[in-house]
PQR file with spaces between the fields and no chain letter, atoms N, CA, C, O and H, PARSE charges and radii, in Angstrom:
ATOM       1  N    MET     1       0.842   -1.185    0.000 -0.4000 1.5000
ATOM       2  CA   MET     1       0.000    0.000    0.000 -0.0000 2.0000
ATOM       3  C    MET     1       0.881    1.241    0.000  0.5500 1.7000
ATOM       4  O    MET     1       1.091    1.861    1.043 -0.5500 1.4000
ATOM       5  N    GLY     2       1.384    1.593   -1.142 -0.4000 1.5000
ATOM       6  CA   GLY     2       2.290    2.714   -1.250 -0.0000 2.0000
ATOM       7  C    GLY     2       1.640    4.061   -1.010  0.5500 1.7000
ATOM       8  O    GLY     2       2.316    4.990   -0.570 -0.5500 1.4000
ATOM       9  H    GLY     2       1.213    1.089   -1.989  0.4000 1.0000
ATOM      10  N    PHE     3       0.355    4.199   -1.283 -0.4000 1.5000
ATOM      11  CA   PHE     3      -0.291    5.494   -1.130 -0.0000 2.0000
ATOM      12  C    PHE     3      -0.738    5.750    0.302  0.5500 1.7000
ATOM      13  O    PHE     3      -1.117    6.877    0.623 -0.5500 1.4000
ATOM      14  H    PHE     3      -0.194    3.444   -1.641  0.4000 1.0000
ATOM      15  N    LEU     4      -0.707    4.747    1.173 -0.4000 1.5000
ATOM      16  CA   LEU     4      -1.071    4.902    2.581 -0.0000 2.0000
ATOM      17  C    LEU     4       0.024    4.302    3.464  0.5500 1.7000
ATOM      18  O    LEU     4      -0.195    3.263    4.086 -0.5500 1.4000
ATOM      19  H    LEU     4      -0.399    3.832    0.912  0.4000 1.0000
ATOM      20  N    PRO     5       1.191    4.930    3.530 -0.5600 1.5000
ATOM      21  CA   PRO     5       2.309    4.307    4.232  0.2800 2.0000
ATOM      22  C    PRO     5       2.154    4.261    5.748  0.5500 1.7000
ATOM      23  O    PRO     5       2.812    3.444    6.393 -0.5500 1.4000
ATOM      24  N    ASN     6       1.316    5.100    6.338 -0.4000 1.5000
ATOM      25  CA   ASN     6       1.215    5.159    7.792 -0.0000 2.0000
ATOM      26  C    ASN     6       0.048    4.355    8.348  0.5500 1.7000
ATOM      27  O    ASN     6      -0.249    4.466    9.537 -0.5500 1.4000
ATOM      28  H    ASN     6       0.782    5.763    5.814  0.4000 1.0000
ATOM      29  N    ILE     7      -0.620    3.557    7.536 -0.4000 1.5000
ATOM      30  CA   ILE     7      -1.738    2.751    8.012 -0.0000 2.0000
ATOM      31  C    ILE     7      -1.260    1.320    8.193  0.5500 1.7000
ATOM      32  O    ILE     7      -0.805    0.671    7.251 -0.5500 1.4000
ATOM      33  H    ILE     7      -0.379    3.466    6.570  0.4000 1.0000
ATOM      34  N    GLY     8      -1.373    0.847    9.424 -0.4000 1.5000
ATOM      35  CA   GLY     8      -0.948   -0.504    9.743 -0.0000 2.0000
ATOM      36  C    GLY     8      -2.126   -1.400   10.056  0.5500 1.7000
ATOM      37  O    GLY     8      -3.278   -0.998    9.892 -0.5500 1.4000
ATOM      38  H    GLY     8      -1.743    1.374   10.189  0.4000 1.0000
ATOM      39  N    PRO     9      -1.845   -2.614   10.508 -0.5600 1.5000
ATOM      40  CA   PRO     9      -2.914   -3.567   10.807  0.2800 2.0000
ATOM      41  C    PRO     9      -3.847   -3.096   11.928  0.5500 1.7000
ATOM      42  O    PRO     9      -5.053   -3.336   11.873 -0.5500 1.4000
ATOM      43  N    LEU    10      -3.299   -2.435   12.931 -0.4000 1.5000
ATOM      44  CA   LEU    10      -4.125   -1.955   14.039 -0.0000 2.0000
ATOM      45  C    LEU    10      -5.132   -0.917   13.557  0.5500 1.7000
ATOM      46  O    LEU    10      -6.294   -0.944   13.963 -0.5500 1.4000
ATOM      47  H    LEU    10      -2.319   -2.239   12.976  0.4000 1.0000
ATOM      48  N    GLU    11      -4.702   -0.021   12.711 -0.4000 1.5000
ATOM      49  CA   GLU    11      -5.613    0.999   12.183 -0.0000 2.0000
ATOM      50  C    GLU    11      -6.705    0.376   11.322  0.5500 1.7000
ATOM      51  O    GLU    11      -7.860    0.798   11.377 -0.5500 1.4000
ATOM      52  H    GLU    11      -3.758    0.001   12.381  0.4000 1.0000
ATOM      53  N    LEU    12      -6.339   -0.633   10.523 -0.4000 1.5000
ATOM      54  CA   LEU    12      -7.338   -1.314    9.697 -0.0000 2.0000
ATOM      55  C    LEU    12      -8.380   -2.029   10.557  0.5500 1.7000
ATOM      56  O    LEU    12      -9.568   -2.018   10.233 -0.5500 1.4000
ATOM      57  H    LEU    12      -5.401   -0.975   10.478  0.4000 1.0000
ATOM      58  N    ILE    13      -7.938   -2.647   11.647 -0.4000 1.5000
ATOM      59  CA   ILE    13      -8.877   -3.311   12.556 -0.0000 2.0000
ATOM      60  C    ILE    13      -9.818   -2.298   13.185  0.5500 1.7000
ATOM      61  O    ILE    13     -11.015   -2.559   13.311 -0.5500 1.4000
ATOM      62  H    ILE    13      -6.974   -2.656   11.910  0.4000 1.0000
ATOM      63  N    ILE    14      -9.296   -1.151   13.579 -0.4000 1.5000
ATOM      64  CA   ILE    14     -10.137   -0.103   14.163 -0.0000 2.0000
ATOM      65  C    ILE    14     -11.173    0.372   13.154  0.5500 1.7000
ATOM      66  O    ILE    14     -12.338    0.558   13.505 -0.5500 1.4000
ATOM      67  H    ILE    14      -8.324   -0.939   13.477  0.4000 1.0000
ATOM      68  N    VAL    15     -10.767    0.569   11.914 -0.4000 1.5000
ATOM      69  CA   VAL    15     -11.706    1.000   10.873 -0.0000 2.0000
ATOM      70  C    VAL    15     -12.778   -0.065   10.657  0.5500 1.7000
ATOM      71  O    VAL    15     -13.954    0.270   10.521 -0.5500 1.4000
ATOM      72  H    VAL    15      -9.821    0.417   11.628  0.4000 1.0000
ATOM      73  N    LEU    16     -12.396   -1.341   10.624 -0.4000 1.5000
ATOM      74  CA   LEU    16     -13.374   -2.415   10.444 -0.0000 2.0000
ATOM      75  C    LEU    16     -14.371   -2.474   11.598  0.5500 1.7000
ATOM      76  O    LEU    16     -15.560   -2.702   11.375 -0.5500 1.4000
ATOM      77  H    LEU    16     -11.440   -1.614   10.735  0.4000 1.0000
ATOM      78  N    VAL    17     -13.903   -2.271   12.819 -0.4000 1.5000
ATOM      79  CA   VAL    17     -14.805   -2.258   13.976 -0.0000 2.0000
ATOM      80  C    VAL    17     -15.790   -1.104   13.862  0.5500 1.7000
ATOM      81  O    VAL    17     -16.976   -1.275   14.145 -0.5500 1.4000
ATOM      82  H    VAL    17     -12.937   -2.085   13.000  0.4000 1.0000
ATOM      83  N    ILE    18     -15.321    0.056   13.454 -0.4000 1.5000
ATOM      84  CA   ILE    18     -16.206    1.214   13.286 -0.0000 2.0000
ATOM      85  C    ILE    18     -17.241    0.939   12.198  0.5500 1.7000
ATOM      86  O    ILE    18     -18.408    1.296   12.355 -0.5500 1.4000
ATOM      87  H    ILE    18     -14.358    0.195   13.224  0.4000 1.0000
ATOM      88  N    VAL    19     -16.830    0.311   11.099 -0.4000 1.5000
ATOM      89  CA   VAL    19     -17.770   -0.020   10.022 -0.0000 2.0000
ATOM      90  C    VAL    19     -18.836   -0.992   10.521  0.5500 1.7000
ATOM      91  O    VAL    19     -20.013   -0.838   10.197 -0.5500 1.4000
ATOM      92  H    VAL    19     -15.882    0.021   10.971  0.4000 1.0000
ATOM      93  N    VAL    20     -18.434   -1.990   11.307 -0.4000 1.5000
ATOM      94  CA   VAL    20     -19.405   -2.947   11.847 -0.0000 2.0000
ATOM      95  C    VAL    20     -20.372   -2.248   12.790  0.5500 1.7000
ATOM      96  O    VAL    20     -21.563   -2.559   12.790 -0.5500 1.4000
ATOM      97  H    VAL    20     -17.478   -2.116   11.570  0.4000 1.0000
ATOM      98  N    ILE    21     -19.885   -1.315   13.586 -0.4000 1.5000
ATOM      99  CA   ILE    21     -20.758   -0.585   14.506 -0.0000 2.0000
ATOM     100  C    ILE    21     -21.744    0.281   13.733  0.5500 1.7000
ATOM     101  O    ILE    21     -22.923    0.334   14.081 -0.5500 1.4000
ATOM     102  H    ILE    21     -18.917   -1.062   13.585  0.4000 1.0000
ATOM     103  N    ILE    22     -21.278    0.959   12.693 -0.4000 1.5000
ATOM     104  CA   ILE    22     -22.146    1.868   11.936 -0.0000 2.0000
ATOM     105  C    ILE    22     -23.171    1.093   11.112  0.5500 1.7000
ATOM     106  O    ILE    22     -24.363    1.396   11.183 -0.5500 1.4000
ATOM     107  H    ILE    22     -20.320    0.916   12.410  0.4000 1.0000
ATOM     108  N    PHE    23     -22.739    0.103   10.336 -0.4000 1.5000
ATOM     109  CA   PHE    23     -23.632   -0.590    9.414 -0.0000 2.0000
ATOM     110  C    PHE    23     -24.308   -1.807   10.025  0.5500 1.7000
ATOM     111  O    PHE    23     -25.404   -2.174    9.600 -0.5500 1.4000
ATOM     112  H    PHE    23     -21.772   -0.143   10.279  0.4000 1.0000
ATOM     113  N    GLY    24     -23.693   -2.434   10.997 -0.4000 1.5000
ATOM     114  CA   GLY    24     -24.228   -3.682   11.526 -0.0000 2.0000
ATOM     115  C    GLY    24     -23.788   -4.840   10.659  0.5500 1.7000
ATOM     116  O    GLY    24     -23.542   -4.670    9.465 -0.5500 1.4000
ATOM     117  H    GLY    24     -22.803   -2.136   11.342  0.4000 1.0000
ATOM     118  N    PRO    25     -23.686   -6.014   11.251 -0.5600 1.5000
ATOM     119  CA   PRO    25     -23.171   -7.161   10.495  0.2800 2.0000
ATOM     120  C    PRO    25     -24.076   -7.619    9.359  0.5500 1.7000
ATOM     121  O    PRO    25     -23.600   -8.270    8.429 -0.5500 1.4000
ATOM     122  N    LYS    26     -25.359   -7.301    9.405 -0.4000 1.5000
ATOM     123  CA   LYS    26     -26.276   -7.759    8.360 -0.0000 2.0000
ATOM     124  C    LYS    26     -26.212   -6.892    7.115  0.5500 1.7000
ATOM     125  O    LYS    26     -26.498   -7.378    6.021 -0.5500 1.4000
ATOM     126  H    LYS    26     -25.746   -6.772   10.161  0.4000 1.0000
ATOM     127  N    ARG    27     -25.845   -5.620    7.249 -0.4000 1.5000
ATOM     128  CA   ARG    27     -25.847   -4.712    6.099 -0.0000 2.0000
ATOM     129  C    ARG    27     -24.490   -4.585    5.427  0.5500 1.7000
ATOM     130  O    ARG    27     -24.397   -3.969    4.366 -0.5500 1.4000
ATOM     131  H    ARG    27     -25.613   -5.225    8.138  0.4000 1.0000
ATOM     132  N    ILE    28     -23.446   -5.139    5.999 -0.4000 1.5000
ATOM     133  CA   ILE    28     -22.104   -5.004    5.426 -0.0000 2.0000
ATOM     134  C    ILE    28     -21.998   -5.647    4.036  0.5500 1.7000
ATOM     135  O    ILE    28     -21.427   -5.022    3.143 -0.5500 1.4000
ATOM     136  H    ILE    28     -23.521   -5.639    6.861  0.4000 1.0000
ATOM     137  N    PRO    29     -22.519   -6.867    3.803 -0.5600 1.5000
ATOM     138  CA   PRO    29     -22.413   -7.431    2.446  0.2800 2.0000
ATOM     139  C    PRO    29     -23.099   -6.577    1.380  0.5500 1.7000
ATOM     140  O    PRO    29     -22.576   -6.423    0.277 -0.5500 1.4000
ATOM     141  N    ALA    30     -24.255   -6.027    1.703 -0.4000 1.5000
ATOM     142  CA   ALA    30     -24.952   -5.180    0.727 -0.0000 2.0000
ATOM     143  C    ALA    30     -24.164   -3.900    0.465  0.5500 1.7000
ATOM     144  O    ALA    30     -24.089   -3.434   -0.671 -0.5500 1.4000
ATOM     145  H    ALA    30     -24.680   -6.152    2.600  0.4000 1.0000
ATOM     146  N    ALA    31     -23.577   -3.335    1.521 -0.4000 1.5000
ATOM     147  CA   ALA    31     -22.775   -2.123    1.347 -0.0000 2.0000
ATOM     148  C    ALA    31     -21.528   -2.421    0.519  0.5500 1.7000
ATOM     149  O    ALA    31     -21.153   -1.626   -0.343 -0.5500 1.4000
ATOM     150  H    ALA    31     -23.639   -3.714    2.444  0.4000 1.0000
ATOM     151  N    ALA    32     -20.888   -3.553    0.772 -0.4000 1.5000
ATOM     152  CA   ALA    32     -19.698   -3.926    0.001 -0.0000 2.0000
ATOM     153  C    ALA    32     -20.052   -4.168   -1.463  0.5500 1.7000
ATOM     154  O    ALA    32     -19.284   -3.816   -2.358 -0.5500 1.4000
ATOM     155  H    ALA    32     -21.193   -4.198    1.472  0.4000 1.0000
ATOM     156  N    LYS    33     -21.211   -4.767   -1.703 -0.4000 1.5000
ATOM     157  CA   LYS    33     -21.647   -5.006   -3.082 -0.0000 2.0000
ATOM     158  C    LYS    33     -21.875   -3.693   -3.816  0.5500 1.7000
ATOM     159  O    LYS    33     -21.477   -3.548   -4.972 -0.5500 1.4000
ATOM     160  H    LYS    33     -21.835   -5.053   -0.976  0.4000 1.0000
ATOM     161  N    SER    34     -22.514   -2.737   -3.152 -0.4000 1.5000
ATOM     162  CA   SER    34     -22.769   -1.456   -3.814 -0.0000 2.0000
ATOM     163  C    SER    34     -21.475   -0.686   -4.054  0.5500 1.7000
ATOM     164  O    SER    34     -21.340   -0.003   -5.069 -0.5500 1.4000
ATOM     165  H    SER    34     -22.838   -2.855   -2.213  0.4000 1.0000
ATOM     166  N    VAL    35     -20.526   -0.789   -3.131 -0.4000 1.5000
ATOM     167  CA   VAL    35     -19.227   -0.140   -3.342 -0.0000 2.0000
ATOM     168  C    VAL    35     -18.511   -0.784   -4.529  0.5500 1.7000
ATOM     169  O    VAL    35     -17.929   -0.080   -5.354 -0.5500 1.4000
ATOM     170  H    VAL    35     -20.635   -1.343   -2.306  0.4000 1.0000
ATOM     171  N    GLY    36     -18.547   -2.098   -4.619 -0.4000 1.5000
ATOM     172  CA   GLY    36     -17.922   -2.793   -5.745 -0.0000 2.0000
ATOM     173  C    GLY    36     -18.554   -2.428   -7.076  0.5500 1.7000
ATOM     174  O    GLY    36     -17.853   -2.238   -8.070 -0.5500 1.4000
ATOM     175  H    GLY    36     -19.020   -2.669   -3.949  0.4000 1.0000
ATOM     176  N    GLN    37     -19.883   -2.330   -7.099 -0.4000 1.5000
ATOM     177  CA   GLN    37     -20.562   -1.936   -8.333 -0.0000 2.0000
ATOM     178  C    GLN    37     -20.210   -0.505   -8.712  0.5500 1.7000
ATOM     179  O    GLN    37     -20.035   -0.194   -9.890 -0.5500 1.4000
ATOM     180  H    GLN    37     -20.452   -2.484   -6.292  0.4000 1.0000
ATOM     181  N    GLY    38     -20.107    0.363   -7.714 -0.4000 1.5000
ATOM     182  CA   GLY    38     -19.722    1.745   -7.994 -0.0000 2.0000
ATOM     183  C    GLY    38     -18.316    1.838   -8.564  0.5500 1.7000
ATOM     184  O    GLY    38     -18.064    2.600   -9.498 -0.5500 1.4000
ATOM     185  H    GLY    38     -20.249    0.110   -6.757  0.4000 1.0000
ATOM     186  N    MET    39     -17.398    1.055   -7.996 -0.4000 1.5000
ATOM     187  CA   MET    39     -16.026    1.050   -8.506 -0.0000 2.0000
ATOM     188  C    MET    39     -15.982    0.495   -9.925  0.5500 1.7000
ATOM     189  O    MET    39     -15.252    1.007  -10.774 -0.5500 1.4000
ATOM     190  H    MET    39     -17.602    0.437   -7.237  0.4000 1.0000
ATOM     191  N    ARG    40     -16.770   -0.562  -10.185 -0.4000 1.5000
ATOM     192  CA   ARG    40     -16.812   -1.148  -11.525 -0.0000 2.0000
ATOM     193  C    ARG    40     -17.362   -0.141  -12.527  0.5500 1.7000
ATOM     194  O    ARG    40     -16.826   -0.005  -13.626 -0.5500 1.4000
ATOM     195  H    ARG    40     -17.364   -0.978   -9.496  0.4000 1.0000
ATOM     196  N    ASN    41     -18.430    0.567  -12.156 -0.4000 1.5000
ATOM     197  CA   ASN    41     -18.999    1.575  -13.054 -0.0000 2.0000
ATOM     198  C    ASN    41     -18.013    2.711  -13.305  0.5500 1.7000
ATOM     199  O    ASN    41     -17.919    3.222  -14.420 -0.5500 1.4000
ATOM     200  H    ASN    41     -18.866    0.456  -11.263  0.4000 1.0000
ATOM     201  N    PHE    42     -17.281    3.103  -12.269 -0.4000 1.5000
ATOM     202  CA   PHE    42     -16.292    4.170  -12.408 -0.0000 2.0000
ATOM     203  C    PHE    42     -15.180    3.747  -13.362  0.5500 1.7000
ATOM     204  O    PHE    42     -14.797    4.510  -14.249 -0.5500 1.4000
ATOM     205  H    PHE    42     -17.357    2.688  -11.362  0.4000 1.0000
ATOM     206  N    ARG    43     -14.656    2.518  -13.179 -0.4000 1.5000
ATOM     207  CA   ARG    43     -13.613    2.025  -14.082 -0.0000 2.0000
ATOM     208  C    ARG    43     -14.134    1.897  -15.504  0.5500 1.7000
ATOM     209  O    ARG    43     -13.422    2.185  -16.466 -0.5500 1.4000
ATOM     210  H    ARG    43     -14.968    1.898  -12.459  0.4000 1.0000
ATOM     211  N    HIS    44     -15.382    1.462  -15.628 -0.4000 1.5000
ATOM     212  CA   HIS    44     -15.979    1.310  -16.956 -0.0000 2.0000
ATOM     213  C    HIS    44     -16.089    2.661  -17.653  0.5500 1.7000
ATOM     214  O    HIS    44     -15.833    2.765  -18.853 -0.5500 1.4000
ATOM     215  H    HIS    44     -15.960    1.228  -14.847  0.4000 1.0000
ATOM     216  N    SER    45     -16.468    3.694  -16.907 -0.4000 1.5000
ATOM     217  CA   SER    45     -16.597    5.018  -17.516 -0.0000 2.0000
ATOM     218  C    SER    45     -15.234    5.597  -17.880  0.5500 1.7000
ATOM     219  O    SER    45     -15.121    6.324  -18.867 -0.5500 1.4000
ATOM     220  H    SER    45     -16.676    3.610  -15.932  0.4000 1.0000
ATOM     221  N    LEU    46     -14.203    5.291  -17.106 -0.4000 1.5000
ATOM     222  CA   LEU    46     -12.862    5.781  -17.432 -0.0000 2.0000
ATOM     223  C    LEU    46     -12.247    5.009  -18.592  0.5500 1.7000
ATOM     224  O    LEU    46     -11.588    5.590  -19.454 -0.5500 1.4000
ATOM     225  H    LEU    46     -14.295    4.700  -16.304  0.4000 1.0000
ATOM     226  N    GLY    47     -12.466    3.699  -18.607 -0.4000 1.5000
ATOM     227  CA   GLY    47     -11.819    2.855  -19.603 -0.0000 2.0000
ATOM     228  C    GLY    47     -12.602    2.695  -20.881  0.5500 1.7000
ATOM     229  O    GLY    47     -12.073    2.156  -21.854 -0.5500 1.4000
ATOM     230  H    GLY    47     -13.002    3.227  -17.907  0.4000 1.0000
ATOM     231  N    GLY    48     -13.820    3.133  -20.919 -0.4000 1.5000
ATOM     232  CA   GLY    48     -14.615    2.994  -22.130 -0.0000 2.0000
ATOM     233  C    GLY    48     -14.978    1.562  -22.445  0.5500 1.7000
ATOM     234  O    GLY    48     -14.972    1.162  -23.609 -0.5500 1.4000
ATOM     235  H    GLY    48     -14.250    3.570  -20.129  0.4000 1.0000
ATOM     236  N    GLY    49     -15.296    0.779  -21.419 -0.4000 1.5000
ATOM     237  CA   GLY    49     -15.721   -0.601  -21.648 -0.0000 2.0000
ATOM     238  C    GLY    49     -14.618   -1.607  -21.458  0.5500 1.7000
ATOM     239  O    GLY    49     -14.641   -2.654  -22.105 -0.5500 1.4000
ATOM     240  H    GLY    49     -15.301    1.104  -20.474  0.4000 1.0000
ATOM     241  N    ALA    50     -13.659   -1.346  -20.608 -0.4000 1.5000
ATOM     242  CA   ALA    50     -12.548   -2.267  -20.385 -0.0000 2.0000
ATOM     243  C    ALA    50     -12.999   -3.562  -19.728  0.5500 1.7000
ATOM     244  O    ALA    50     -12.270   -4.553  -19.774 -0.5500 1.4000
ATOM     245  H    ALA    50     -13.640   -0.496  -20.082  0.4000 1.0000
ATOM     246  N    ASP    51     -14.193   -3.583  -19.111 -0.4000 1.5000
ATOM     247  CA   ASP    51     -14.678   -4.801  -18.474 -0.0000 2.0000
ATOM     248  C    ASP    51     -14.924   -5.910  -19.484  0.5500 1.7000
ATOM     249  O    ASP    51     -14.840   -7.086  -19.131 -0.5500 1.4000
ATOM     250  H    ASP    51     -14.785   -2.778  -19.073  0.4000 1.0000
ATOM     251  N    ASP    52     -15.229   -5.564  -20.738 -0.4000 1.5000
ATOM     252  CA   ASP    52     -15.470   -6.576  -21.756 -0.0000 2.0000
ATOM     253  C    ASP    52     -14.226   -7.407  -22.017  0.5500 1.7000
ATOM     254  O    ASP    52     -14.340   -8.572  -22.398 -0.5500 1.4000
ATOM     255  H    ASP    52     -15.297   -4.608  -21.024  0.4000 1.0000
ATOM     256  N    GLU    53     -13.046   -6.845  -21.824 -0.4000 1.5000
ATOM     257  CA   GLU    53     -11.809   -7.579  -22.048 -0.0000 2.0000
ATOM     258  C    GLU    53     -11.590   -8.633  -20.972  0.5500 1.7000
ATOM     259  O    GLU    53     -10.896   -9.622  -21.208 -0.5500 1.4000
ATOM     260  H    GLU    53     -12.953   -5.898  -21.515  0.4000 1.0000
ATOM     261  N    GLU    54     -12.178   -8.431  -19.785 -0.4000 1.5000
ATOM     262  CA   GLU    54     -11.982   -9.362  -18.689 -0.0000 2.0000
ATOM     263  C    GLU    54     -12.950  -10.540  -18.757  0.5500 1.7000
ATOM     264  O    GLU    54     -12.717  -11.554  -18.099 -0.5500 1.4000
ATOM     265  H    GLU    54     -12.742   -7.627  -19.593  0.4000 1.0000
ATOM     266  N    LYS    55     -14.027  -10.435  -19.532 -0.4000 1.5000
ATOM     267  CA   LYS    55     -15.020  -11.496  -19.604 -0.0000 2.0000
ATOM     268  C    LYS    55     -14.535  -12.594  -20.539  0.5500 1.7000
ATOM     269  O    LYS    55     -13.806  -12.332  -21.496 -0.5500 1.4000
ATOM     270  H    LYS    55     -14.217   -9.612  -20.066  0.4000 1.0000
ATOM     271  N    PRO    56     -14.942  -13.817  -20.254 -0.5600 1.5000
ATOM     272  CA   PRO    56     -14.594  -14.904  -21.175  0.2800 2.0000
ATOM     273  C    PRO    56     -15.221  -14.679  -22.544  0.5500 1.7000
ATOM     274  O    PRO    56     -16.292  -14.083  -22.659 -0.5500 1.4000
ATOM     275  N    LYS    57     -14.545  -15.159  -23.575 -0.4000 1.5000
ATOM     276  CA   LYS    57     -15.011  -14.943  -24.947 -0.0000 2.0000
ATOM     277  C    LYS    57     -16.394  -15.541  -25.170  0.5500 1.7000
ATOM     278  O    LYS    57     -17.205  -14.958  -25.888 -0.5500 1.4000
ATOM     279  H    LYS    57     -13.675  -15.643  -23.482  0.4000 1.0000
ATOM     280  N    SER    58     -16.677  -16.690  -24.571 -0.4000 1.5000
ATOM     281  CA   SER    58     -17.979  -17.327  -24.774 -0.0000 2.0000
ATOM     282  C    SER    58     -19.103  -16.466  -24.215  0.5500 1.7000
ATOM     283  O    SER    58     -20.189  -16.414  -24.792 -0.5500 1.4000
ATOM     284  H    SER    58     -16.017  -17.164  -23.987  0.4000 1.0000
ATOM     285  N    GLU    59     -18.854  -15.789  -23.098 -0.4000 1.5000
ATOM     286  CA   GLU    59     -19.876  -14.920  -22.514 -0.0000 2.0000
ATOM     287  C    GLU    59     -20.152  -13.727  -23.424  0.5500 1.7000
ATOM     288  O    GLU    59     -21.302  -13.311  -23.566 -0.5500 1.4000
ATOM     289  H    GLU    59     -17.972  -15.831  -22.630  0.4000 1.0000
ATOM     290  N    ILE    60     -19.126  -13.183  -24.030 -0.4000 1.5000
ATOM     291  CA   ILE    60     -19.303  -12.053  -24.947 -0.0000 2.0000
ATOM     292  C    ILE    60     -20.037  -12.516  -26.198  0.5500 1.7000
ATOM     293  O    ILE    60     -20.918  -11.813  -26.693 -0.5500 1.4000
ATOM     294  H    ILE    60     -18.192  -13.521  -23.915  0.4000 1.0000
ATOM     295  N    ASP    61     -19.681  -13.705  -26.721 -0.4000 1.5000
ATOM     296  CA   ASP    61     -20.331  -14.228  -27.918 -0.0000 2.0000
ATOM     297  C    ASP    61     -21.824  -14.448  -27.698  0.5500 1.7000
ATOM     298  O    ASP    61     -22.628  -14.206  -28.599 -0.5500 1.4000
ATOM     299  H    ASP    61     -18.966  -14.276  -26.319  0.4000 1.0000
ATOM     300  N    GLU    62     -22.201  -14.912  -26.493 -0.4000 1.5000
ATOM     301  CA   GLU    62     -23.617  -15.136  -26.204 -0.0000 2.0000
ATOM     302  C    GLU    62     -24.399  -13.833  -26.265  0.5500 1.7000
ATOM     303  O    GLU    62     -25.541  -13.815  -26.725 -0.5500 1.4000
ATOM     304  H    GLU    62     -21.548  -15.109  -25.761  0.4000 1.0000
ATOM     305  N    LYS    63     -23.798  -12.754  -25.808 -0.4000 1.5000
ATOM     306  CA   LYS    63     -24.488  -11.471  -25.783 -0.0000 2.0000
ATOM     307  C    LYS    63     -24.568  -10.838  -27.167  0.5500 1.7000
ATOM     308  O    LYS    63     -25.507  -10.093  -27.449 -0.5500 1.4000
ATOM     309  H    LYS    63     -22.871  -12.769  -25.435  0.4000 1.0000
ATOM     310  N    THR    64     -23.603  -11.121  -28.031 -0.4000 1.5000
ATOM     311  CA   THR    64     -23.569  -10.461  -29.336 -0.0000 2.0000
ATOM     312  C    THR    64     -24.139  -11.325  -30.457  0.5500 1.7000
ATOM     313  O    THR    64     -24.251  -10.865  -31.594 -0.5500 1.4000
ATOM     314  H    THR    64     -22.840  -11.726  -27.801  0.4000 1.0000
ATOM     315  N    GLU    65     -24.495  -12.557  -30.154 -0.4000 1.5000
ATOM     316  CA   GLU    65     -25.005  -13.462  -31.183 -0.0000 2.0000
ATOM     317  C    GLU    65     -26.379  -12.992  -31.657  0.5500 1.7000
ATOM     318  O    GLU    65     -27.258  -12.694  -30.848 -0.5500 1.4000
ATOM     319  H    GLU    65     -24.404  -12.930  -29.231  0.4000 1.0000
ATOM     320  N    THR    66     -26.550  -12.932  -32.965 -0.4000 1.5000
ATOM     321  CA   THR    66     -27.840  -12.525  -33.526 -0.0000 2.0000
ATOM     322  C    THR    66     -28.630  -13.763  -33.911  0.5500 1.7000
ATOM     323  O    THR    66     -28.086  -14.724  -34.454 -0.5500 1.4000
ATOM     324  H    THR    66     -25.836  -13.174  -33.622  0.4000 1.0000
ATOM     325  N    LYS    67     -29.916  -13.721  -33.622 -0.4000 1.5000
ATOM     326  CA   LYS    67     -30.783  -14.855  -33.936 -0.0000 2.0000
ATOM     327  C    LYS    67     -31.636  -14.503  -35.133  0.5500 1.7000
ATOM     328  O    LYS    67     -32.198  -13.411  -35.212 -0.5500 1.4000
ATOM     329  H    LYS    67     -30.358  -12.939  -33.181  0.4000 1.0000
ATOM     330  N    VAL    68     -31.730  -15.434  -36.063 -0.4000 1.5000
ATOM     331  CA   VAL    68     -32.476  -15.193  -37.298 -0.0000 2.0000
ATOM     332  C    VAL    68     -33.749  -16.003  -37.289  0.5500 1.7000
ATOM     333  O    VAL    68     -34.525  -15.944  -38.242 -0.5500 1.4000
ATOM     334  H    VAL    68     -31.273  -16.321  -35.999  0.4000 1.0000
């Protein structure tokens, strides 16, 4: 973690405890999912569709296949 050189394991544990207190253990997965989707959308908007390169070719072919 080069951009955060002064954050160690103790600080990360403290942050995780605060997150559990604020969100509760039941809402953390939903919050993590929404954060992940937001990051994916942000990368997609910056890269102009770079997520398509990460998908398997068969998955892309299924979406682009035309039916006659």
